[in-house]
N, C-alpha and C positions, 0 to 999 in steps of 0.2 A: 504493500500499499503506499510505503514511503519511496519507492524506487531504489532500494537498497539492492535489489537483484541486479540492476543495471551496473552498479558500482562494482559489486563483486564480480560480475561477468567480465569486467575490464582487466582482471588480475589473472595471471596465468595459473596461480594456485587456488583461485576461487575463494572459498569460505576459510581456506587454510592459510591465506596470505597473512603474515605478520604485518601489522600496521605501525608505521614510525620508522623514521631513519635511525634510531638507536639500535635496531635489530639488524643483524646481517641478512641482506637480502629483503629487508622489510620494505613494504610498498608505501608510497606517501600519497595522501589524499588532499583534494582541494577543500576550502572551507564548506562549500555546498555538498560534497561527497560525505565529510564528516557529519553535516547536519542531517542527511538522508539516513545515515547508520543510527543516529541518535533517535531520530523519529521512528525508525523500525524497532528500536528497543522498547519505545515507549508503546507502540502497537502491540508488541509481543507481550508486555507485561500484563495486558488486559486490566488496568486499574479501573476501579468504579468512577474515580474522578481525575481526568487528565488535566495537568497543568503544563502549558506550554509557554516558555519564555523565550520569545524571539526564534521559533523553530525554523524560520526560513529567511533570516537575515542575510544570508549568502546566496540565496537562490535567485533565479532569474524570475520575472513576473509570471510567466506561464507555469514554470515548476512550483512556484509559491502558491498560486491558484489551486493547483492539483493537489498539493500537500494539504492546503486547508480544507478542501472537499473531503479528503480521505479522513483528516481529524474529526470534521464535523460527523461524518457517517459512522466512523468508530465510536465517537462519544455518544451518539444517539443509541447505538446498539449495546453499549456496555454500562451506560450511567445507571447508577442506583436509583430505584424510585424515590420520590420525595417523602420526607417523613410526615 
């Protein structure tokens, strides 16, 4: 939902890629790629109350719109009922 699959597909070792220059052979990501991975973690956790602090600051306008649409859909599907 966050586009993390596209980020993972760009690396030859896929989801086994170590991220960060400090690791030997580690891959480096752009700011928007890091944000996609962070958003994916938020979707994966299935929290009853999602809190997003600038989840799209490094994304282009279209990617930002898609991400917020996914966040809205996910929140509507997982939000706890009102007390």
